[in-house]
Residue, then its C-alpha position, 0 to 999 in steps of 0.5 A: m142177352r137178357q141177362l145183359r140187358n138186366f146187369t146194363w139197367t142194373l149199372t146206369a141206375l146205381v150208376v145213376l144214383a151214386l150221381a145224385v148222391y154226389l151232386t145233392f152232397t155237392a150241392a149242400r156243401w156249397l148251399n152250406h158254404g154260401a150261407n156262411r158269407f157275411f154281407w153286411n157293412t155298417t152303411s148297409v145296417v144303417h141304411e136298412v134300418q134307417s129304411l124302416s123310419e120310426l119304429v113305434t112301438v107301444k101305443y098308450v090309451l088313456n082317458k082325462v076329465v079337463v075342466l077350463e073356465d074362464v073366469k070374469w066380474y062380468g061372467e064365466n065361461r067353462v067347459l068340462l071335457l071327457a078327453q080319451g086321448v093316444v099315445k103312441a111311443g118309439i125310436d126314430l131310426k133315421r136319427l142313427s149314424p154309421e158311428d152308433v152301428s160296429i160289426s164283427g163277423k157275424k155280431i152286430s152292437l148298435r148304439l139306439p137313438t133314445p126313444q121318444i112320443t111320436d104322436a099325442y092326440l084325442d080319439d075326436k069319437a071318443s072325446q066329448v064335451i059333457d058340460h059347456t056354460t057361459g054366463l050371462l053376460r059373457a059370449f060364447d068363447k069357442d076357443l075356450e073348448q080347442s084350448a081344453r083340448q089342447q090342455a088333454v093332449d099335454d096332459i095325457a102325453r105327460a100322464a103317458r111318460h110317467a107310467g113308463i111309455l119311454d122305458e116300455a118303448d126301448k125294450r120292446g124296440r131293442s127286441e124287435l131289432e133283435n128278432f130283425f138283425k137275428r132273420a137278417g143272419f146274426e149270431s149276437v145282437e147287443f145293445r149299448 
């Protein structure tokens, strides 16, 4: 009787083990088969990429000294501004359209919008007026400092362009999007 009970337990354990192995391999095949299914289409890709909005990839911090003078025959107004500006650049992904995306299996090809400067501004905490001179016969010109600040922003944005901020934004944007699409399941990402 004892041998019969041991035999029954051993047989039951083997059946449970065999069933567990079978279910494990069946589940693995089912999951692997499901992973091969790929549901991306052009419309869904455009929607997901546009949800990223502006992909700001580069930020430059630049310093600029601006001297702005308003000289009249009866005196001068002068501002000396030490400005620290921030320039950001990236790709406006809202401009991406379905015609810019091509999907073939697990390969995606994109034509990205050109990178652009998305923001340029002065850091007010790090910028300061070093000197403000008003001539003897002149009234204080409150707009002169504001004009100097605007000139500083324009000069800093121009300097960032010349330093290659747009090229760097393009390279970093492509790299970020390539990583995004590879995590989404694409094996090959190409930019046109």
